[in-house]
FIKE-998046 format. One line per 2 residues: their letters; for each residue x negated, y negated, z negated of C-alpha. Coordinates in nm, 4 decimals. Layout:
N
a	X,Y,Z  ...
This chain:
422
ms	-19.3291,-2.0691,-16.1829  -19.1874,-1.8891,-15.8775
vt	-19.3495,-1.9451,-15.5353  -19.1794,-1.7763,-15.2425
vv	-19.2460,-1.7979,-14.8477  -18.9814,-1.6328,-14.6361
vg	-19.1569,-1.6128,-14.3262  -19.0342,-1.4363,-13.9922
aq	-19.1253,-1.0556,-13.9027  -19.0472,-1.0082,-13.5423
wg	-19.1149,-1.2789,-13.3008  -18.8449,-1.6074,-13.4903
de	-18.4986,-1.5901,-13.4585  -18.4675,-1.3161,-13.7365
gk	-18.2137,-1.4626,-13.9145  -18.4678,-1.6131,-14.2202
gk	-18.2216,-1.9316,-14.1592  -17.8669,-1.6854,-14.3760
vv	-18.2193,-1.5510,-14.6573  -18.3325,-1.8723,-14.7234
dl	-17.9647,-2.0061,-14.7495  -17.9017,-1.7078,-15.0326
la	-18.2726,-1.7777,-15.1951  -18.2154,-2.2105,-15.1920
ad	-17.8649,-2.1848,-15.4205  -18.1243,-2.0834,-15.6821
sd	-18.4074,-2.3591,-15.5564  -18.5372,-2.6395,-15.7290
lv	-18.7394,-2.7130,-15.4223  -18.6792,-2.6309,-15.0294
mr	-19.0044,-2.6973,-14.8556  -19.0407,-2.6902,-14.4476
fq	-19.4011,-2.5935,-14.3470  -19.4543,-2.6260,-13.9994
gg	-19.3301,-2.5802,-13.7143  -19.0551,-2.9248,-13.5726
sn	-18.6673,-2.9113,-13.3534  -18.7793,-2.6694,-13.1522
ag	-18.6109,-2.3723,-13.3403  -18.3380,-2.4010,-13.5139
ht	-18.2473,-2.1527,-13.8221  -17.7888,-2.0848,-13.8535
vv	-17.7095,-2.1319,-14.1855  -17.3226,-2.0679,-14.2039
nd	-17.1209,-2.1605,-14.5540  -16.8535,-2.2825,-14.6552
yg	-16.8899,-2.6379,-14.5188  -16.8730,-2.4286,-14.1416
ef	-17.1841,-2.3905,-13.8777  -17.4872,-2.5924,-13.8775
al	-17.7833,-2.5185,-13.6531  -18.1019,-2.6778,-13.8488
hl	-18.3612,-2.7444,-13.6357  -18.5777,-2.9769,-13.9219
lp	-18.3663,-2.9940,-14.2480  -18.5256,-2.7457,-14.5160
sg	-18.2305,-2.5035,-14.5093  -18.1846,-2.5831,-14.8799
if	-17.9957,-2.9156,-14.7422  -17.6642,-2.6926,-14.8781
np	-17.7576,-2.7065,-15.2304  -17.7247,-3.0115,-15.4288
ac	-17.8967,-2.9703,-15.6883  -18.2526,-2.8847,-15.5021
rc	-18.4589,-3.1359,-15.3741  -18.5595,-3.0652,-15.0097
vl	-18.9323,-3.1624,-14.7931  -19.0242,-3.2072,-14.4885
gt	-19.3584,-3.0850,-14.5046  -19.6971,-3.1841,-14.3848
gt	-19.7605,-2.9414,-14.1907  -19.3993,-3.0095,-14.0345
vv	-19.3600,-3.2499,-13.6843  -19.1208,-3.4746,-13.7324
dp	-18.8968,-3.6065,-13.4059  -18.7366,-3.9349,-13.5842
pa	-18.4058,-3.9871,-13.2964  -18.3587,-3.5437,-13.3749
ll	-18.3993,-3.5831,-13.7600  -18.1794,-3.8729,-13.8224
ae	-17.9131,-3.7623,-13.5880  -17.9091,-3.3611,-13.7876
ie	-17.8797,-3.6311,-14.0702  -17.5549,-3.7333,-13.9489
tv	-17.4237,-3.4532,-13.8290  -17.4877,-3.2650,-14.1816
ta	-17.3071,-3.5350,-14.3487  -17.0588,-3.6069,-14.1420
kg	-16.9327,-3.2344,-14.2234  -16.8841,-3.3703,-14.6348
vr	-17.2030,-3.1795,-14.6739  -17.2975,-3.4495,-14.9890
lp	-17.7603,-3.4452,-14.9503  -17.9936,-3.3679,-15.1796
pl	-18.2888,-3.5526,-15.2574  -18.5014,-3.5566,-14.9117
si	-18.8825,-3.6360,-14.9064  -19.0278,-3.6144,-14.6042
sn	-19.4703,-3.6452,-14.6378  -19.6007,-3.9296,-14.4905
ra	-19.9060,-3.7276,-14.3605  -19.6235,-3.5018,-14.1101
hv	-19.7579,-3.6289,-13.7864  -19.4938,-3.7411,-13.5516
vm	-19.3404,-3.6057,-13.2055  -19.3863,-3.9097,-12.9602
py	-19.1667,-3.9524,-12.6751  -19.4645,-3.8788,-12.4170
hr	-19.5127,-3.5965,-12.6097  -19.1926,-3.4326,-12.4766
lf	-19.3296,-3.5729,-12.1206  -19.6012,-3.3738,-12.1679
dr	-19.4702,-3.0395,-12.3035  -19.2920,-3.0209,-11.9659
le	-19.5087,-3.0830,-11.7053  -19.7811,-2.9081,-11.8944
de	-19.5752,-2.5860,-11.9558  -19.4831,-2.5810,-11.5577
er	-19.8979,-2.6201,-11.5095  -19.9664,-2.3303,-11.6791
gr	-19.8252,-2.0950,-11.3981  -19.7911,-1.6208,-11.5152
fr	-19.9066,-1.7996,-11.8545  -19.6115,-2.0634,-11.8502
ve	-19.4669,-2.0400,-12.2360  -19.0943,-2.1946,-12.1872
tt	-19.1717,-2.4393,-12.4341  -18.8268,-2.6104,-12.5390
gr	-18.9370,-2.9407,-12.4397  -18.9631,-3.0744,-12.7615
gi	-19.3064,-3.2538,-12.7670  -19.4276,-3.0126,-13.0369
gp	-19.7889,-2.8606,-12.8818  -19.8250,-3.1892,-12.7520
ay	-19.7911,-3.3423,-13.1606  -20.0120,-3.0967,-13.2317
td	-20.2240,-3.1419,-13.0135  -20.3217,-3.5151,-13.0749
kv	-20.2871,-3.4793,-13.4606  -20.6040,-3.2617,-13.3618
gr	-20.7276,-3.4372,-13.1500  -20.7449,-3.7281,-13.4504
vg	-20.5010,-4.0033,-13.2306  -20.1406,-3.8502,-13.3665
ir	-19.9216,-4.0792,-13.5326  -19.8028,-3.9827,-13.9301
vg	-19.4457,-3.9960,-14.0987  -19.6022,-4.2937,-14.3003
el	-19.7780,-4.4922,-14.0566  -19.4435,-4.5832,-13.9121
tq	-19.3819,-4.9244,-14.1177  -19.7580,-5.0384,-14.0480
et	-19.6721,-5.1983,-13.7750  -20.0678,-5.3033,-13.6667
vl	-20.2145,-4.9440,-13.7210  -19.9360,-4.8234,-13.4384
rd	-20.0458,-5.0845,-13.2589  -20.4481,-5.0363,-13.2413
kl	-20.3314,-4.6631,-13.2270  -20.0657,-4.6711,-12.9634
ai	-20.3420,-4.8987,-12.6912  -20.6483,-4.6124,-12.7357
vl	-20.3245,-4.3144,-12.6707  -20.1129,-4.4284,-12.4548
gr	-20.4393,-4.5377,-12.2696  -20.5629,-4.2410,-12.1357
rn	-20.1914,-4.0368,-12.1480  -20.0315,-4.2710,-11.9076
ai	-20.3874,-4.2535,-11.6660  -20.2769,-3.8776,-11.6407
lt	-19.9458,-3.9692,-11.5543  -20.0308,-4.2400,-11.3537
nv	-20.3021,-4.0605,-11.1836  -20.2685,-3.6721,-11.2341
yh	-19.8459,-3.6594,-11.2325  -19.7686,-3.9423,-11.0254
ae	-19.5597,-4.0621,-11.2903  -19.4459,-4.3609,-11.4367
pf	-19.6145,-4.4937,-11.7165  -19.5216,-4.5915,-12.1040
da	-19.4341,-4.8843,-12.1806  -19.7127,-4.9891,-12.4821
aq	-19.4554,-5.2309,-12.6549  -19.1645,-4.9918,-12.5880
vl	-19.2659,-4.6973,-12.7775  -19.3734,-4.9402,-13.0447
ae	-19.0350,-5.1390,-13.1044  -18.8784,-4.7763,-13.1785
cl	-19.1575,-4.6626,-13.3816  -19.0571,-4.9503,-13.5993
ew	-18.6887,-4.8595,-13.5968  -18.7253,-4.4827,-13.6492
gr	-18.9536,-4.6033,-13.9780  -18.7221,-4.8688,-14.0880
hl	-18.4712,-4.5250,-14.0886  -18.6841,-4.2785,-14.1955
qp	-18.8138,-4.5477,-14.4768  -18.6641,-4.4164,-14.8154
yv	-18.7033,-4.0775,-14.7338  -19.1108,-4.1061,-14.6785
td	-19.2941,-4.0326,-14.9908  -19.6639,-3.8872,-15.0664
tv	-19.5526,-3.4638,-15.1025  -19.8493,-3.4119,-15.3429
pl	-19.7702,-3.5686,-15.6489  -19.4166,-3.4239,-15.6049
vr	-19.5149,-3.0632,-15.5633  -19.7589,-3.0926,-15.8272
aa	-19.5012,-3.1857,-16.0677  -19.2848,-2.8898,-15.9115
lr	-19.6429,-2.6181,-15.9826  -19.6908,-2.7645,-16.3213
eg	-19.3125,-2.7550,-16.4567  -19.2187,-2.4477,-16.3439
kr	-19.0058,-2.4815,-16.0731  -18.8681,-2.2312,-15.8596
il	-19.0471,-2.3203,-15.4984  -18.9002,-2.1394,-15.2050
le	-19.1373,-2.1831,-14.9136  -18.9917,-2.1461,-14.5138
gq	-19.1361,-2.0813,-14.1780  -18.9894,-2.1156,-13.8725
ls	-19.0635,-1.8514,-13.5719  -19.3491,-1.5571,-13.7315
am	-19.6881,-1.4411,-13.6372  -19.5889,-1.3017,-13.3388
kd	-19.5864,-1.6307,-13.2479  -19.9036,-1.7975,-13.4882
ld	-20.1472,-2.0140,-13.2840  -20.4497,-1.7252,-13.4152
wg	-20.2424,-1.4169,-13.4930  -20.0142,-1.4513,-13.2131
sy	-19.9813,-1.2834,-12.8491  -20.1729,-1.5804,-12.6727
py	-20.0972,-1.7788,-12.4706  -19.7583,-1.7684,-12.5360
vt	-19.7141,-1.9110,-12.9157  -19.6550,-2.1607,-13.0716
ss	-19.9166,-2.4797,-13.2020  -19.8725,-2.4263,-13.5474
sp	-19.9458,-2.1005,-13.8211  -19.6201,-1.9949,-13.8890
ta	-19.7348,-1.7449,-14.1460  -19.7329,-1.7380,-14.5529
gg	-20.1420,-1.8605,-14.5357  -19.9678,-2.1890,-14.3375
aa	-19.8013,-2.2409,-14.5500  -19.9953,-2.2785,-14.8520
vg	-20.2046,-2.5486,-14.5443  -19.8608,-2.7597,-14.4725
ag	-19.6878,-2.7275,-14.8425  -20.0082,-2.8024,-15.0336
ip	-19.9740,-2.5066,-15.2391  -20.2595,-2.3192,-15.3676
pr	-20.2864,-1.9779,-15.1851  -20.3085,-1.8116,-15.6247
ai	-19.9646,-2.0102,-15.6748  -19.7652,-1.7907,-15.4265
dr	-19.5921,-1.4897,-15.5857  -19.3669,-1.3289,-15.3405
vi	-19.3794,-1.3651,-14.9821  -19.0097,-1.2467,-14.8000
gv	-19.0744,-1.1468,-14.3677  -18.7411,-1.1322,-14.2138
ak	-18.6682,-0.8735,-13.9224  -18.3494,-0.8256,-13.7612
ay	-18.2036,-0.5089,-13.6953  -18.3104,-0.5256,-13.3707
st	-18.5769,-0.7422,-13.1838  -18.5043,-0.9928,-12.9678
qv	-18.7710,-1.2642,-12.8538  -18.7458,-1.5896,-12.6109
gt	-18.9505,-1.6877,-12.3748  -19.2693,-1.4958,-12.2559
gp	-19.4799,-1.3272,-12.3593  -19.5394,-0.8698,-12.4593
mp	-19.2261,-0.7044,-12.5702  -19.2630,-0.3039,-12.5160
te	-18.8951,-0.2287,-12.6418  -18.7120,-0.4672,-12.4071
fg	-18.4249,-0.3848,-12.2874  -18.1717,-0.4966,-12.0150
ge	-17.8235,-0.4051,-11.8893  -17.5233,-0.3759,-12.0665
qa	-17.6189,-0.2731,-12.3668  -17.8186,-0.5551,-12.3907
ds	-17.5703,-0.7595,-12.2536  -17.3170,-0.6423,-12.4932
lr	-17.5645,-0.6999,-12.8175  -17.6152,-1.0613,-12.6384
rl	-17.2483,-1.1696,-12.6889  -17.1697,-0.9780,-13.0298
gg	-17.4903,-1.0839,-13.2178  -17.4709,-1.4548,-13.0698
ef	-17.7976,-1.4091,-12.9129  -17.8743,-1.7383,-12.7884
ga	-18.1456,-1.9766,-12.9012  -17.9857,-2.2448,-13.1790
tt	-18.1837,-2.5226,-13.0075  -18.1921,-2.4458,-12.6453
gr	-17.8533,-2.1631,-12.5403  -18.1202,-1.9986,-12.3737
pr	-18.0453,-1.6258,-12.3912  -18.2601,-1.4581,-12.6516
ri	-18.4646,-1.1370,-12.4746  -18.3406,-0.8180,-12.6689
gw	-18.4939,-0.4984,-12.7836  -18.4874,-0.2172,-12.9846
fd	-18.6966,-0.2441,-13.3370  -19.0819,-0.2436,-13.2937
vv	-19.2487,-0.0733,-13.5968  -19.5657,-0.2267,-13.4598
vt	-19.4989,-0.5642,-13.4467  -19.3345,-0.5420,-13.7893
ry	-19.5980,-0.3806,-13.9375  -19.8482,-0.5929,-13.8146
va	-19.7022,-0.8699,-13.9479  -19.6569,-0.7574,-14.2704
el	-19.9844,-0.7018,-14.3127  -20.0986,-1.0438,-14.1783
ng	-19.8643,-1.1894,-14.4331  -19.8939,-0.9212,-14.7573
fn	-19.5479,-0.9368,-14.7931  -19.3603,-0.8032,-15.1059
ql	-19.0238,-0.7454,-14.9651  -18.8425,-0.7080,-14.6155
al	-18.5233,-0.8886,-14.6180  -18.3250,-0.6631,-14.2718
tk	-18.1110,-0.8965,-14.1217  -17.7984,-0.7923,-13.8501
ld	-17.7405,-0.4082,-13.9082  -17.3894,-0.4552,-13.8392
ll	-17.4601,-0.5421,-13.4303  -17.5517,-0.1766,-13.4539
dt	-17.2430,0.0104,-13.6127  -17.0383,0.1304,-13.2749
ld	-17.3994,0.2389,-13.1370  -17.4370,0.6438,-13.0956
ei	-17.7585,0.6738,-13.1421  -18.0600,0.4053,-13.2033
pv	-18.4500,0.4449,-13.1050  -18.7125,0.2615,-13.3388
cv	-19.0446,0.2259,-13.1853  -19.2994,0.3507,-13.3918
ay	-19.5884,0.3844,-13.1383  -19.7292,0.2513,-12.8423
ry	-19.8305,0.4700,-12.5496  -20.0671,0.3151,-12.3140
rg	-20.2908,0.5596,-12.0344  -20.1506,0.8457,-12.2085
er	-20.3218,0.7373,-12.5275  -20.1411,0.6835,-12.8533
ld	-20.1666,0.3228,-13.0162  -20.0634,0.2746,-13.3117
di	-20.2197,-0.0445,-13.4029  -20.1172,-0.3833,-13.1282
pd	-20.3769,-0.4141,-12.8442  -20.4785,-0.7078,-12.6949
ee	-20.1533,-0.9008,-12.4822  -20.2725,-0.7720,-12.1274
th	-20.2613,-0.4250,-12.2640  -19.9754,-0.4477,-12.5155
as	-19.7399,-0.5954,-12.2040  -19.8136,-0.2614,-12.0349
ce	-19.7520,-0.0374,-12.3886  -19.4700,0.2474,-12.3628
pi	-19.2416,0.2552,-12.6605  -19.2776,0.6144,-12.8427
yq	-18.9083,0.6311,-12.9785  -18.7642,0.8133,-13.2684
vl	-18.4087,0.8143,-13.2141  -18.1448,0.8192,-13.5098
pg	-17.7840,0.8783,-13.4515  -17.5568,0.6047,-13.5139
wk	-17.3286,0.5520,-13.7970  -16.9989,0.4724,-13.6045
ts	-16.7533,0.2703,-13.7868  -16.7488,-0.1207,-14.0084
ta	-16.9834,-0.2207,-14.2680  -16.9735,-0.5323,-14.2426
at	-16.7195,-0.5214,-14.5508  -17.0050,-0.2964,-14.8016
rt	-17.1761,-0.4865,-15.0498  -17.3598,-0.2280,-15.2386
la	-17.6619,0.0045,-15.0365  -17.5072,0.3262,-15.2074
dl	-17.1763,0.2370,-14.9605  -17.3583,0.2440,-14.6226
pa	-17.3259,0.5384,-14.4448  -17.6232,0.7926,-14.4514
na	-17.7297,0.7327,-14.0840  -17.7187,0.3623,-14.1874
ra	-17.9271,0.4224,-14.5066  -18.1291,0.6859,-14.2833
yi	-18.2395,0.3766,-14.0690  -18.3361,0.1464,-14.3218
dl	-18.5365,0.4154,-14.4674  -18.7368,0.4346,-14.2223
it	-18.7953,0.0840,-14.1118  -18.8672,-0.0051,-14.4705
eq	-19.1524,0.3507,-14.4685  -19.2856,0.2731,-14.0929
vg	-19.3745,-0.1044,-14.2176  -19.4535,0.0181,-14.5676
vp	-19.2734,-0.2302,-14.7213  -18.9927,-0.2202,-14.9750
lh	-18.6423,-0.3402,-14.9269  -18.4919,-0.6928,-15.0279
sv	-18.1530,-0.7834,-14.8542  -17.9674,-0.5730,-14.5651
gl	-17.8003,-0.8864,-14.3400  -17.3938,-0.7348,-14.2335
gp	-17.2455,-1.0796,-14.0993  -17.3727,-1.4461,-14.0862
hr	-17.2322,-1.5424,-14.4029  -17.4157,-1.5579,-14.7477
dq	-17.2308,-1.3592,-14.9162  -17.2366,-1.0810,-14.6195
ti	-17.5558,-0.9554,-14.7864  -17.6670,-0.6224,-15.0070
vl	-17.9047,-0.7825,-15.1995  -18.1574,-0.5412,-15.3879
């Protein structure tokens, strides 16, 4: 039995899609265990470039079963459109299963996502507006609609009467907006159910059989613990748990069955949305790195904030998740720099901090940098660690030593082949 979890080691957008795509080639089952269409994994392969929002990154391995786990929230129109996009490029879908217990992102969730985020003022999260937070709110409030209920007309009608009674009252009396028509929403749900029915199943027996038979299972998360509802930079977080612990819950796999946790970190830092980011910098250097690295959100196209590598953040995330290995991506983006700062600690009011403080303090921290010389040569064609420039090796060694996790791989370009795997 082999169960591997791949999670982000910074704020998300670390290149997890490429790492999962690489590992999925040797996996029997790949499962998304949390989140929804609010974050994308970019995969580049022989079929082209894909921004996957809901489909697991194992979708390109025809021998691999792909699963949307119970911990996810599913936007049916977005998922169906994604399936159509992938198959239109000649990809033959492997077996795809959607947990009947996963919750559905409804049309009113998207509207409330936008309205509620605008109300948060300086605590605004700048969400993607995809309805993820409100969908999880209804799940926790025990009034959510689950994927398995999309074909159950009586259940849907009864639930919508309850939910829309509340939602419409708020829309009309608080936001002075038009209410949703229950009959129209019901019709949409039944249509989604008709299209999704071939994929919907109870994933418990499926996962249990895979564990019993010793299958190679890969669990894929979005974002990172820095966006975790409990452990991230609250309130600038997502509404689920993108951690190894969250993987066990969202996938329905016992924690003791997980034997490898791989954290993925970019060779520098990026973040979409609001929240503390002590190593952030701007100007032409940030613009250049953003252009070269394509640092724009896979879901929204928004420019990502740019910063130097933050050891404090990655070490915190590594310890929360229990990383066995660290995959470093986009090292080639630093090839042209004369020198490269690495944040090894913070300074706050004259005091050195080696751990992440509360969010208000974190936002006011100054990074303490260890500045390393650049290597000033292309690494894109390098295929072994020994062939990397000495200064690039020194940069990697500093990061792994400071984070306290051994190296899994080094990414030197967008394609699967442009990876040094140890």
